[in-house]
N, CA, C and O of each residue as an XYZ file, in Angstrom:
904
protein
N       0.844     -1.196      0.000
C       0.000      0.000      0.000
C       0.878      1.244      0.000
O       1.773      1.383      0.833
N       0.615      2.143     -0.938
C       1.314      3.415     -0.986
C       0.311      4.538     -0.798
O      -0.659      4.648     -1.548
N       0.548      5.374      0.209
C      -0.364      6.466      0.513
C       0.373      7.790      0.324
O       1.562      7.916      0.617
N      -0.383      8.778     -0.179
C       0.206     10.063     -0.526
C      -0.680     11.199     -0.010
O      -1.886     11.036      0.182
N      -0.052     12.342      0.206
C      -0.782     13.545      0.607
C      -1.340     14.211     -0.647
O      -0.584     14.608     -1.534
N      -2.664     14.333     -0.717
C      -3.289     15.062     -1.813
C      -3.517     16.515     -1.418
O      -3.308     17.425     -2.221
N      -3.946     16.726     -0.184
C      -4.071     18.084      0.358
C      -3.402     18.095      1.726
O      -3.739     17.293      2.596
N      -2.455     19.006      1.911
C      -1.723     19.103      3.167
C      -2.525     19.802      4.258
O      -3.709     20.091      4.092
N      -1.855     20.066      5.379
C      -2.577     20.671      6.505
C      -1.618     21.431      7.409
O      -0.397     21.303      7.311
N      -2.211     22.225      8.289
C      -1.491     22.853      9.396
C      -2.362     22.775     10.625
O      -3.564     23.032     10.563
N      -1.756     22.420     11.742
C      -2.509     22.342     12.990
C      -1.592     22.713     14.144
O      -0.377     22.817     13.975
N      -2.175     22.910     15.308
C      -1.398     23.321     16.478
C      -1.874     22.570     17.713
O      -3.074     22.393     17.922
N      -0.919     22.131     18.529
C      -1.252     21.546     19.823
C      -0.479     22.307     20.904
O       0.546     22.931     20.628
N      -0.985     22.246     22.128
C      -0.328     22.874     23.274
C       0.043     21.776     24.269
O      -0.789     20.940     24.622
N       1.294     21.785     24.714
C       1.755     20.830     25.709
C       2.543     21.590     26.767
O       3.648     22.067     26.510
N       1.957     21.700     27.970
C       2.591     22.428     29.073
C       3.070     23.811     28.624
O       4.211     24.208     28.858
N       2.167     24.513     27.983
C       2.342     25.892     27.533
C       3.267     26.047     26.312
O       3.405     27.152     25.788
N       3.895     24.963     25.859
C       4.660     25.034     24.613
C       3.710     24.827     23.441
O       2.842     23.955     23.472
N       3.890     25.651     22.398
C       3.088     25.519     21.183
C       3.845     24.670     20.164
O       5.029     24.896     19.912
N       3.158     23.701     19.587
C       3.731     22.862     18.534
C       2.860     23.038     17.287
O       1.713     22.593     17.260
N       3.402     23.682     16.268
C       2.663     23.967     15.042
C       3.147     23.014     13.953
O       4.292     23.101     13.510
N       2.284     22.118     13.530
C       2.656     21.095     12.548
C       2.148     21.474     11.164
O       0.993     21.868     11.003
N       3.017     21.352     10.169
C       2.640     21.564      8.771
C       3.089     20.350      7.968
O       4.218     19.880      8.109
N       2.192     19.847      7.124
C       2.476     18.650      6.330
C       2.146     18.950      4.878
O       1.121     19.561      4.575
N       3.032     18.512      3.975
C       2.826     18.804      2.550
C       3.365     17.668      1.693
O       4.184     16.860      2.130
N       2.876     17.636      0.455
C       3.354     16.683     -0.535
C       4.584     17.256     -1.238
O       4.583     18.417     -1.647
N       5.632     16.442     -1.376
C       6.841     16.842     -2.105
C       7.319     15.659     -2.941
O       7.008     14.507     -2.639
N       8.078     15.957     -3.994
C       8.568     14.882     -4.865
C      10.088     14.733     -4.845
O      10.610     13.712     -5.292
N      10.806     15.737     -4.334
C      12.263     15.698     -4.290
C      12.751     16.219     -2.944
O      12.022     16.896     -2.218
N      14.001     15.888     -2.629
C      14.574     16.391     -1.375
C      14.745     17.912     -1.435
O      14.721     18.582     -0.403
N      14.919     18.455     -2.648
C      15.026     19.905     -2.804
C      13.705     20.591     -2.454
O      13.696     21.634     -1.800
N      12.582     19.994     -2.896
C      11.274     20.545     -2.538
C      11.058     20.459     -1.031
O      10.518     21.384     -0.426
N      11.477     19.354     -0.427
C      11.331     19.208      1.024
C      12.152     20.262      1.751
O      11.665     20.889      2.692
N      13.401     20.461      1.321
C      14.266     21.453      1.953
C      13.690     22.858      1.819
O      13.770     23.658      2.751
N      13.108     23.157      0.654
C      12.517     24.474      0.431
C      11.316     24.693      1.357
O      11.128     25.790      1.883
N      10.505     23.646      1.554
C       9.344     23.767      2.440
C       9.807     23.997      3.876
O       9.239     24.830      4.581
N      10.827     23.272      4.314
C      11.350     23.449      5.676
C      11.867     24.869      5.862
O      11.603     25.503      6.883
N      12.598     25.362      4.881
C      13.147     26.714      4.968
C      12.039     27.766      4.990
O      12.149     28.779      5.679
N      10.985     27.519      4.240
C       9.840     28.440      4.226
C       9.199     28.536      5.609
O       8.837     29.621      6.065
N       9.063     27.374      6.274
C       8.480     27.384      7.625
C       9.390     28.123      8.604
O       8.903     28.839      9.478
N      10.682     27.960      8.470
C      11.627     28.651      9.355
C      11.537     30.166      9.185
O      11.615     30.918     10.157
N      11.371     30.600      7.936
C      11.246     32.037      7.694
C       9.920     32.568      8.213
O       9.854     33.671      8.755
N       8.857     31.776      8.044
C       7.543     32.225      8.499
C       7.493     32.361     10.009
O       6.905     33.308     10.530
N       8.109     31.418     10.719
C       8.121     31.435     12.191
C       9.562     31.624     12.665
O      10.118     30.786     13.375
N      10.142     32.736     12.254
C      11.560     33.000     12.496
C      11.907     33.106     13.977
O      13.056     32.880     14.357
N      10.928     33.448     14.824
C      11.202     33.664     16.243
C      10.909     32.440     17.099
O      10.931     32.531     18.326
N      10.632     31.287     16.472
C      10.320     30.072     17.225
C      11.589     29.458     17.814
O      12.701     29.777     17.392
N      11.406     28.580     18.785
C      12.532     27.929     19.455
C      13.178     26.863     18.579
O      14.403     26.765     18.515
N      12.342     26.053     17.894
C      12.844     24.927     17.114
C      11.930     24.675     15.907
O      10.746     25.009     15.917
N      12.522     24.077     14.877
C      11.773     23.647     13.691
C      12.205     22.216     13.371
O      13.079     22.011     12.528
N      11.618     21.244     14.019
C      11.962     19.850     13.746
C      11.275     19.399     12.458
O      10.193     19.879     12.119
N      11.910     18.480     11.753
C      11.370     18.096     10.452
C      11.664     16.639     10.130
O      12.551     16.014     10.712
N      10.891     16.120      9.182
C      11.087     14.763      8.673
C      10.487     14.696      7.282
O       9.455     15.310      7.011
N      11.139     13.945      6.398
C      10.535     13.738      5.080
C      10.904     12.372      4.520
O      11.923     11.777      4.873
N      10.026     11.896      3.626
C      10.205     10.618      2.945
C       9.986     10.860      1.460
O       8.946     11.383      1.058
N      10.963     10.480      0.645
C      10.873     10.658     -0.796
C      11.023      9.295     -1.471
O      11.942      8.539     -1.156
N      10.113      8.985     -2.404
C      10.202      7.726     -3.135
C       9.344      6.650     -2.527
O       8.970      6.723     -1.356
N       9.031      5.644     -3.328
C       8.136      4.579     -2.878
C       8.857      3.468     -2.140
O       8.208      2.665     -1.470
N      10.201      3.392     -2.241
C      10.917      2.285     -1.603
C      11.046      2.372     -0.068
O      10.875      1.327      0.560
N      11.324      3.481      0.586
C      11.612      4.802      0.006
C      13.103      4.974     -0.269
O      13.948      4.350      0.372
N      13.404      5.837     -1.239
C      14.789      6.081     -1.584
C      15.481      7.029     -0.595
O      16.668      6.871     -0.309
N      14.741      8.007     -0.077
C      15.346      9.025      0.785
C      14.474      9.244      2.022
O      13.269      9.467      1.904
N      15.083      9.180      3.202
C      14.408      9.589      4.441
C      15.378     10.478      5.213
O      16.571     10.191      5.301
N      14.853     11.540      5.759
C      15.682     12.453      6.548
C      14.860     12.950      7.734
O      13.632     13.022      7.670
N      15.556     13.290      8.811
C      14.879     13.943      9.937
C      15.875     14.828     10.673
O      17.084     14.599     10.636
N      15.348     15.826     11.329
C      16.187     16.782     12.056
C      15.530     17.152     13.378
O      14.328     17.412     13.438
N      16.347     17.172     14.448
C      15.856     17.601     15.766
C      16.012     19.096     15.975
O      15.478     19.638     16.943
N      16.731     19.774     15.089
C      16.920     21.227     15.151
C      17.237     21.697     16.575
O      16.562     22.571     17.119
N      18.273     21.103     17.161
C      18.818     21.483     18.476
C      17.960     21.042     19.660
O      18.282     21.375     20.801
N      16.877     20.303     19.419
C      16.222     19.613     20.528
C      17.122     18.426     20.921
O      17.980     18.033     20.130
N      16.951     17.848     22.118
C      17.745     16.675     22.481
C      17.635     15.583     21.418
O      16.564     15.361     20.853
N      18.743     14.910     21.156
C      18.809     13.930     20.073
C      17.697     12.886     20.163
O      17.483     12.272     21.208
N      16.994     12.699     19.044
C      15.962     11.672     18.961
C      14.608     12.063     19.513
O      13.717     11.218     19.598
N      14.424     13.331     19.896
C      13.156     13.731     20.519
C      12.209     14.460     19.562
O      11.034     14.645     19.877
N      12.716     14.874     18.395
C      11.878     15.643     17.474
C      11.688     14.958     16.134
O      10.633     14.382     15.867
N      12.710     15.022     15.293
C      12.593     14.495     13.938
C      12.349     12.997     13.879
O      11.546     12.533     13.071
N      13.037     12.229     14.730
C      12.871     10.779     14.674
C      11.447     10.329     14.988
O      10.891      9.551     14.213
N      10.825     10.776     16.087
C       9.429     10.370     16.304
C       8.478     10.856     15.214
O       7.490     10.183     14.920
N       8.752     11.999     14.615
C       7.929     12.473     13.499
C       8.065     11.533     12.306
O       7.070     11.174     11.677
N       9.305     11.134     11.995
C       9.547     10.231     10.872
C       8.864      8.887     11.101
O       8.311      8.304     10.168
N       8.899      8.398     12.326
C       8.282      7.099     12.625
C       6.767      7.139     12.411
O       6.178      6.146     11.983
N       6.138      8.271     12.705
C       4.698      8.405     12.453
C       4.422      8.309     10.959
O       3.506      7.599     10.544
N       5.199      9.013     10.150
C       5.018      8.975      8.691
C       5.212      7.556      8.153
O       4.461      7.106      7.289
N       6.223      6.859      8.669
C       6.480      5.489      8.230
C       5.338      4.558      8.625
O       4.895      3.733      7.825
N       4.870      4.692      9.848
C       3.799      3.823     10.339
C       2.532      3.990      9.510
O       1.799      3.026      9.291
N       2.274      5.215      9.048
C       1.083      5.495      8.244
C       1.299      5.216      6.762
O       0.397      5.434      5.952
N       2.498      4.733      6.397
C       2.823      4.374      5.003
C       2.673      5.563      4.055
O       2.229      5.403      2.918
N       3.043      6.756      4.527
C       2.951      7.951      3.691
C       4.247      8.126      2.905
O       5.335      8.019      3.471
N       4.137      8.392      1.608
C       5.292      8.582      0.734
C       5.282     10.005      0.177
O       4.248     10.673      0.161
N       6.456     10.458     -0.279
C       6.604     11.791     -0.890
C       5.963     12.858     -0.003
O       5.053     13.569     -0.429
N       6.443     12.959      1.219
C       5.821     13.831      2.213
C       6.895     14.512      3.050
O       7.964     13.951      3.292
N       6.593     15.728      3.486
C       7.443     16.438      4.430
C       6.571     16.941      5.580
O       5.443     17.388      5.370
N       7.113     16.862      6.797
C       6.425     17.378      7.979
C       7.389     18.281      8.746
O       8.547     17.927      8.968
N       6.896     19.439      9.140
C       7.679     20.365      9.964
C       6.848     20.701     11.196
O       5.678     21.069     11.090
N       7.465     20.571     12.361
C       6.792     20.968     13.599
C       7.610     22.078     14.235
O       8.756     21.879     14.640
N       6.996     23.249     14.310
C       7.617     24.434     14.884
C       7.215     24.529     16.353
O       6.037     24.414     16.692
N       8.202     24.741     17.219
C       7.907     24.805     18.656
C       8.244     26.178     19.217
O       9.326     26.724     18.999
N       7.274     26.710     19.947
C       7.493     27.882     20.780
C       7.547     27.415     22.228
O       6.549     26.935     22.767
N       8.705     27.555     22.855
C       8.904     27.065     24.212
C       8.030     27.832     25.193
O       7.988     29.062     25.181
N       7.327     27.074     26.050
C       6.393     27.700     26.981
C       6.912     27.906     28.382
O       6.176     28.368     29.254
N       8.199     27.563     28.620
C       8.778     27.808     29.937
C       8.876     26.589     30.829
O       9.536     26.644     31.867
N       8.237     25.486     30.458
C       8.266     24.256     31.250
C       8.954     23.150     30.460
O       8.565     22.848     29.332
N       9.984     22.547     31.063
C      10.690     21.456     30.401
C       9.788     20.228     30.316
O       9.110     19.878     31.282
N       9.785     19.582     29.163
C       8.928     18.415     28.954
C       9.660     17.094     29.163
O       9.026     16.047     29.296
N      10.988     17.136     29.193
C      11.748     15.895     29.260
C      11.799     15.230     27.896
O      11.011     15.553     27.007
N      12.732     14.298     27.736
C      12.891     13.673     26.419
C      11.653     12.892     25.993
O      11.244     12.959     24.834
N      11.060     12.158     26.917
C       9.854     11.399     26.586
C       8.685     12.296     26.232
O       7.939     12.022     25.292
N       8.530     13.378     26.995
C       7.443     14.308     26.727
C       7.604     15.010     25.396
O       6.629     15.219     24.674
N       8.843     15.376     25.066
C       9.096     16.017     23.767
C       8.768     15.068     22.619
O       8.086     15.444     21.666
N       9.261     13.835     22.719
C       9.021     12.867     21.641
C       7.530     12.642     21.434
O       7.056     12.580     20.300
N       6.795     12.522     22.531
C       5.339     12.304     22.410
C       4.647     13.520     21.802
O       3.723     13.374     21.002
N       5.088     14.712     22.177
C       4.451     15.933     21.663
C       4.699     16.090     20.158
O       3.776     16.403     19.407
N       5.927     15.878     19.725
C       6.219     16.005     18.296
C       5.479     14.939     17.483
O       4.963     15.227     16.403
N       5.427     13.715     18.000
C       4.695     12.653     17.301
C       3.205     12.981     17.228
O       2.572     12.792     16.189
N       2.646     13.477     18.343
C       1.206     13.778     18.368
C       0.871     14.913     17.403
O      -0.177     14.892     16.757
N       1.752     15.895     17.306
C       1.508     17.007     16.383
C       1.417     16.505     14.942
O       0.559     16.950     14.181
N       2.308     15.573     14.566
C       2.271     15.031     13.209
C       1.023     14.168     13.003
O       0.387     14.236     11.951
N       0.676     13.365     13.996
C      -0.525     12.526     13.879
C      -1.769     13.381     13.669
O      -2.600     13.083     12.811
N      -1.889     14.440     14.454
C      -3.064     15.300     14.314
C      -3.044     16.042     12.974
O      -4.093     16.287     12.378
N      -1.844     16.397     12.508
C      -1.739     17.012     11.194
C      -2.178     16.067     10.088
O      -2.878     16.475      9.161
N      -1.769     14.808     10.182
C      -2.175     13.821      9.177
C      -3.675     13.602      9.174
O      -4.276     13.369      8.125
N      -4.280     13.678     10.357
C      -5.738     13.501     10.444
C      -6.488     14.583      9.678
O      -7.626     14.372      9.256
N      -5.860     15.737      9.496
C      -6.497     16.848      8.783
C      -6.152     16.860      7.294
O      -6.762     17.596      6.519
N      -5.170     16.043      6.894
C      -4.792     15.973      5.483
C      -5.793     15.128      4.704
O      -6.499     14.293      5.271
N      -5.841     15.360      3.399
C      -6.543     14.444      2.502
C      -5.494     13.476      1.970
O      -4.623     13.843      1.181
N      -5.600     12.233      2.423
C      -4.618     11.201      2.071
C      -5.246     10.238      1.070
O      -6.380      9.796      1.253
N      -4.510      9.918      0.017
C      -5.023      9.023     -1.016
C      -4.120      7.803     -1.138
O      -2.933      7.859     -0.816
N      -4.695      6.710     -1.603
C      -3.950      5.472     -1.813
C      -3.782      5.238     -3.310
O      -4.767      5.133     -4.041
N      -2.552      5.158     -3.756
C      -2.272      4.978     -5.173
C      -2.426      3.510     -5.560
O      -1.918      2.623     -4.874
N      -3.134      3.260     -6.671
C      -3.413      1.900     -7.114
C      -3.042      1.731     -8.585
O      -2.920      2.712     -9.320
N      -2.865      0.488     -9.004
C      -2.570      0.184    -10.399
C      -3.867     -0.107    -11.150
O      -4.757     -0.777    -10.626
N      -3.968      0.394    -12.365
C      -5.178      0.172    -13.151
C      -4.876      0.186    -14.642
O      -3.731      0.355    -15.061
N      -5.932      0.005    -15.434
C      -5.833      0.032    -16.888
C      -6.863      1.018    -17.414
O      -8.051      0.897    -17.113
N      -6.418      1.993    -18.198
C      -7.314      2.932    -18.860
C      -7.602      2.406    -20.253
O      -6.679      2.108    -21.012
N      -8.899      2.288    -20.599
C      -9.303      1.614    -21.838
C     -10.286      2.494    -22.601
O     -11.183      3.094    -22.009
N     -10.116      2.566    -23.908
C     -11.065      3.239    -24.788
C     -12.012      2.199    -25.373
O     -11.564      1.223    -25.974
N     -13.330      2.399    -25.201
C     -14.317      1.534    -25.844
C     -15.326      2.405    -26.581
O     -15.633      3.517    -26.152
N     -15.839      1.885    -27.696
C     -16.822      2.597    -28.501
C     -18.012      1.684    -28.767
O     -17.861      0.476    -28.951
N     -19.197      2.288    -28.784
C     -20.410      1.499    -28.999
C     -21.480      2.354    -29.652
O     -21.412      3.582    -29.611
N     -22.472      1.701    -30.259
C     -23.643      2.398    -30.776
C     -24.487      2.904    -29.616
O     -24.397      2.399    -28.497
N     -25.301      3.901    -29.897
C     -26.124      4.496    -28.842
C     -27.043      3.455    -28.193
O     -27.323      3.534    -26.997
N     -27.508      2.485    -28.979
C     -28.426      1.486    -28.446
C     -27.808      0.574    -27.406
O     -28.526     -0.095    -26.663
N     -26.478      0.536    -27.343
C     -25.795     -0.350    -26.387
C     -25.345      0.389    -25.125
O     -24.828     -0.232    -24.196
N     -25.535      1.695    -25.086
C     -24.991      2.496    -23.989
C     -25.570      2.081    -22.641
O     -24.831      1.956    -21.665
N     -26.877      1.868    -22.577
C     -27.513      1.494    -21.313
C     -26.960      0.192    -20.755
O     -26.715      0.079    -19.554
N     -26.765     -0.792    -21.631
C     -26.216     -2.080    -21.194
C     -24.784     -1.908    -20.674
O     -24.399     -2.476    -19.652
N     -24.014     -1.109    -21.411
C     -22.643     -0.874    -20.989
C     -22.579     -0.185    -19.630
O     -21.814     -0.589    -18.755
N     -23.383      0.852    -19.463
C     -23.375      1.581    -18.201
C     -23.805      0.688    -17.044
O     -23.297      0.821    -15.931
N     -24.736     -0.217    -17.303
C     -25.187     -1.145    -16.265
C     -24.034     -2.034    -15.804
O     -23.812     -2.203    -14.605
N     -23.299     -2.603    -16.769
C     -22.187     -3.490    -16.412
C     -21.067     -2.704    -15.723
O     -20.503     -3.160    -14.729
N     -20.757     -1.546    -16.249
C     -19.701     -0.736    -15.644
C     -20.043     -0.374    -14.207
O     -19.192     -0.443    -13.320
N     -21.302      0.014    -13.982
C     -21.728      0.363    -12.635
C     -21.718     -0.832    -11.699
O     -21.309     -0.717    -10.544
N     -22.164     -1.972    -12.189
C     -22.225     -3.189    -11.360
C     -20.836     -3.630    -10.925
O     -20.643     -4.055     -9.786
N     -19.868     -3.528    -11.832
C     -18.504     -3.951    -11.521
C     -17.704     -2.866    -10.815
O     -16.606     -3.128    -10.323
N     -18.238     -1.653    -10.758
C     -17.502     -0.564    -10.132
C     -16.401      0.012    -11.002
O     -15.494      0.676    -10.501
N     -16.475     -0.240    -12.314
C     -15.508      0.349    -13.229
C     -15.852      1.825    -13.422
O     -17.024      2.193    -13.495
N     -14.838      2.650    -13.501
C     -15.045      4.090    -13.524
C     -15.027      4.631    -14.950
O     -14.170      4.262    -15.753
N     -15.973      5.502    -15.255
C     -15.995      6.194    -16.550
C     -15.289      7.533    -16.371
O     -15.788      8.415    -15.672
N     -14.133      7.681    -17.002
C     -13.378      8.920    -16.903
C     -13.925      9.985    -17.842
O     -14.039     11.152    -17.466
N     -14.264      9.582    -19.068
C     -14.783     10.519    -20.061
C     -15.792      9.806    -20.952
O     -15.676      8.606    -21.203
N     -16.775     10.549    -21.423
C     -17.741     10.031    -22.399
C     -17.895     11.067    -23.507
O     -18.161     12.238    -23.237
N     -17.728     10.634    -24.751
C     -17.844     11.525    -25.909
C     -18.949     10.984    -26.815
O     -18.902      9.831    -27.243
N     -19.944     11.829    -27.103
C     -21.108     11.414    -27.895
C     -21.017     12.008    -29.298
O     -21.233     13.204    -29.491
N     -20.697     11.160    -30.273
C     -20.646     11.582    -31.668
C     -21.435     10.564    -32.486
O     -22.545     10.195    -32.101
N     -20.878     10.099    -33.619
C     -21.571      9.053    -34.382
C     -21.731      7.802    -33.535
O     -22.751      7.115    -33.588
N     -20.693      7.525    -32.752
C     -20.734      6.463    -31.756
C     -20.414      7.095    -30.403
O     -19.953      8.233    -30.322
N     -20.668      6.338    -29.361
C     -20.324      6.807    -28.014
C     -18.971      6.225    -27.633
O     -18.760      5.016    -27.719
N     -18.057      7.092    -27.213
C     -16.723      6.665    -26.786
C     -16.592      6.849    -25.278
O     -16.867      7.926    -24.750
N     -16.175      5.802    -24.597
C     -15.926      5.862    -23.164
C     -14.449      5.612    -22.894
O     -13.847      4.702    -23.465
N     -13.874      6.426    -22.018
C     -12.593      6.105    -21.411
C     -12.932      5.521    -20.037
O     -13.458      6.219    -19.170
N     -12.627      4.241    -19.849
C     -12.960      3.613    -18.575
C     -11.685      3.235    -17.832
O     -10.617      3.088    -18.425
N     -11.825      3.081    -16.519
C     -10.696      2.731    -15.661
C     -11.017      1.433    -14.938
O     -12.006      1.339    -14.212
N     -10.175      0.443    -15.145
C     -10.373     -0.887    -14.578
C      -9.212     -1.197    -13.635
O      -8.060     -1.014    -14.028
N      -9.462     -1.656    -12.413
C      -8.364     -2.049    -11.520
C      -7.498     -3.139    -12.151
O      -8.002     -3.998    -12.874
N      -6.225     -3.101    -11.880
C      -5.287     -4.077    -12.439
C      -5.727     -5.511    -12.156
O      -5.589     -6.388    -13.009
N      -6.249     -5.744    -10.969
C      -6.644     -7.105    -10.595
C      -7.830     -7.620    -11.420
O      -8.112     -8.819    -11.412
N      -8.531     -6.718    -12.136
C      -9.675     -7.104    -12.950
C      -9.321     -7.237    -14.433
O     -10.207     -7.407    -15.270
N      -8.027     -7.159    -14.760
C      -7.635     -7.064    -16.174
C      -8.035     -8.291    -16.995
O      -8.186     -8.193    -18.213
N      -8.207     -9.434    -16.348
C      -8.579    -10.649    -17.089
C     -10.083    -10.912    -17.098
O     -10.530    -11.923    -17.640
N     -10.871    -10.008    -16.501
C     -12.307    -10.234    -16.372
C     -13.163     -9.256    -17.173
O     -14.221     -9.623    -17.685
N     -12.699     -8.006    -17.278
C     -13.573     -6.941    -17.770
C     -14.030     -7.157    -19.215
O     -15.193     -6.919    -19.542
N     -13.123     -7.604    -20.072
C     -13.425     -7.659    -21.504
C     -14.553     -8.644    -21.809
O     -15.483     -8.326    -22.550
N     -14.461     -9.827    -21.237
C     -15.471    -10.858    -21.511
C     -16.855    -10.406    -21.066
O     -17.842    -10.617    -21.771
N     -16.922     -9.781    -19.891
C     -18.224     -9.372    -19.379
C     -18.850     -8.269    -20.234
O     -20.049     -8.306    -20.514
N     -18.053     -7.299    -20.645
C     -18.580     -6.226    -21.488
C     -19.031     -6.756    -22.848
O     -20.089     -6.375    -23.349
N     -18.230     -7.632    -23.439
C     -18.590     -8.197    -24.740
C     -19.876     -9.020    -24.650
O     -20.716     -8.958    -25.548
N     -20.028     -9.773    -23.594
C     -21.241    -10.578    -23.410
C     -22.473     -9.702    -23.239
O     -23.556    -10.046    -23.713
N     -22.310     -8.566    -22.559
C     -23.450     -7.697    -22.261
C     -24.055     -7.103    -23.524
O     -25.258     -6.847    -23.578
N     -23.228     -6.884    -24.536
C     -23.717     -6.228    -25.765
C     -23.562     -7.142    -26.985
O     -23.561     -6.683    -28.127
N     -23.432     -8.426    -26.720
C     -23.288     -9.403    -27.816
C     -22.148     -9.040    -28.769
O     -22.260     -9.196    -29.985
N     -21.056     -8.554    -28.190
C     -19.874     -8.244    -28.988
C     -19.931     -6.950    -29.760
O     -19.032     -6.665    -30.551
N     -20.995     -6.135    -29.544
C     -21.183     -4.928    -30.357
C     -20.467     -3.709    -29.769
O     -21.068     -2.646    -29.615
N     -19.213     -3.867    -29.451
C     -18.394     -2.728    -29.037
C     -17.026     -2.853    -29.702
O     -16.593     -3.940    -30.082
N     -16.370     -1.719    -29.828
C     -15.001     -1.697    -30.324
C     -14.084     -1.330    -29.167
O     -14.342     -0.368    -28.444
N     -13.035     -2.082    -28.997
C     -12.087     -1.857    -27.911
C     -10.815     -1.273    -28.495
O     -10.170     -1.881    -29.349
N     -10.469     -0.098    -28.029
C      -9.296      0.587    -28.547
C      -8.099      0.474    -27.634
O      -7.804     -0.594    -27.098
N      -7.414      1.589    -27.464
C      -6.151      1.632    -26.737
C      -6.322      1.230    -25.265
O      -7.291      1.614    -24.610
N      -5.381      0.467    -24.777
C      -5.290      0.143    -23.356
C      -3.923      0.617    -22.856
O      -2.912      0.436    -23.534
N      -3.899      1.217    -21.682
C      -2.605      1.606    -21.131
C      -2.608      1.490    -19.613
O      -3.620      1.739    -18.958
N      -1.467      1.110    -19.073
C      -1.305      0.980    -17.627
C      -1.260      2.374    -17.005
O      -0.597      3.270    -17.528
N      -1.962      2.552    -15.894
C      -1.970      3.837    -15.200
C      -1.906      3.605    -13.696
O      -2.177      2.512    -13.199
N      -1.542      4.660    -12.996
C      -1.656      4.702    -11.547
C      -2.768      5.679    -11.212
O      -2.832      6.768    -11.783
N      -3.645      5.301    -10.291
C      -4.781      6.164     -9.988
C      -5.103      6.129     -8.495
O      -4.594      5.296     -7.744
N      -5.951      7.046     -8.100
C      -6.402      7.126     -6.712
C      -7.783      7.751     -6.687
O      -8.201      8.382     -7.658
N      -8.492      7.578     -5.581
C      -9.800      8.181     -5.383
C      -9.704      9.201     -4.257
O      -9.094      8.948     -3.219
N     -10.321     10.362     -4.482
C     -10.373     11.408     -3.465
C     -11.787     11.966     -3.448
O     -12.159     12.777     -4.296
N     -12.566     11.524     -2.473
C     -13.989     11.870     -2.418
C     -14.649     11.444     -3.733
O     -14.629     10.261     -4.072
N     -15.230     12.387     -4.474
C     -15.882     12.065     -5.746
C     -14.933     12.152     -6.943
O     -15.317     11.842     -8.071
N     -13.717     12.568     -6.695
C     -12.769     12.754     -7.788
C     -11.950     11.484     -8.025
O     -11.614     10.754     -7.092
N     -11.640     11.245     -9.301
C     -10.713     10.207     -9.704
C      -9.433     10.901    -10.155
O      -9.483     11.834    -10.956
N      -8.302     10.459     -9.653
C      -7.031     11.094     -9.940
C      -6.134     10.121    -10.685
O      -5.916      8.998    -10.232
N      -5.613     10.552    -11.828
C      -4.647      9.767    -12.572
C      -3.274     10.388    -12.391
O      -3.100     11.598    -12.545
N      -2.300      9.550    -12.063
C      -0.942     10.022    -11.811
C      -0.164     10.056    -13.113
O      -0.027      9.033    -13.785
N       0.350     11.233    -13.477
C       1.068     11.334    -14.750
C       2.577     11.422    -14.581
O       3.321     11.333    -15.557
N       3.031     11.598    -13.340
C       4.464     11.629    -13.083
C       5.162     12.899    -13.521
O       6.369     13.035    -13.324
N       4.430     13.835    -14.115
C       5.029     15.077    -14.597
C       4.786     16.224    -13.636
O       4.607     16.028    -12.434
N       4.785     17.435    -14.196
C       4.600     18.616    -13.363
C       3.247     18.618    -12.676
O       3.129     18.992    -11.510
N       2.220     18.192    -13.420
C       0.874     18.201    -12.854
C       0.717     17.116    -11.805
O       0.001     17.301    -10.821
N       1.368     16.009    -12.002
C       1.398     14.859    -11.112
C       0.067     14.134    -11.046
O       0.004     12.945    -11.357
N      -1.012     14.825    -10.646
C      -2.334     14.196    -10.595
C      -3.290     14.950    -11.518
O      -3.422     16.170    -11.425
N      -3.954     14.213    -12.407
C      -5.001     14.795    -13.248
C      -6.336     14.399    -12.667
O      -6.591     13.218    -12.429
N      -7.184     15.370    -12.438
C      -8.438     15.132    -11.720
C      -9.596     14.964    -12.689
O      -9.748     15.729    -13.641
N     -10.417     13.941    -12.427
C     -11.662     13.713    -13.146
C     -12.805     13.790    -12.135
O     -12.763     13.147    -11.086
N     -13.808     14.570    -12.456
C     -14.986     14.671    -11.596
C     -15.886     13.476    -11.876
O     -16.391     13.315    -12.988
N     -16.086     12.633    -10.855
C     -16.884     11.399    -11.045
C     -18.289     11.542    -10.482
O     -18.973     10.542    -10.264
N     -18.731     12.786    -10.243
C     -20.079     12.970     -9.698
C     -21.124     12.846    -10.794
O     -22.319     12.972    -10.525
């Protein structure tokens, strides 16, 4: 399972008068992560500490964390462990601390930084990336109702529908269904459809939206499935 941040968040917790401000965002490179950390430091320039953690890549290829002068292992490491436990990839978390005058101890600090990240993740929109097949099919208008019935029953997603001389559907089928979809659709319309291009894709669901991962600048292309 690979989970990603679709919409980041910011939240704040108070622990013995110390403020912990957590910000979580999606990043694709260590340079983007470093830039986000630096942005938070500039925004809260007068804070005591800016602990951080990030994970880049699906393996993951890169993990980093920083305690930013807090006692070793009390800030960045517990934050990183939360991200790992939640299986979040391509993510950066920064927790800014304003010292409230009361020492928390190493255990208290670690728990506070971890809790700030957990609460931040609870406010994020997190998506699970899945493997699928995007397929072009064409049919006469008289077969559309049958096709829509089968697609709906199987939970296959219609990304686009174009109505011209024939009706063209771009549909999305989960990878695990790749050996089942064709036979069922052909049977439903007695073979009266044309099957065009098929291509492997990565996709995710976010509320009513279907997201296709393109790996480029846009990264996620959104389709309204309402």
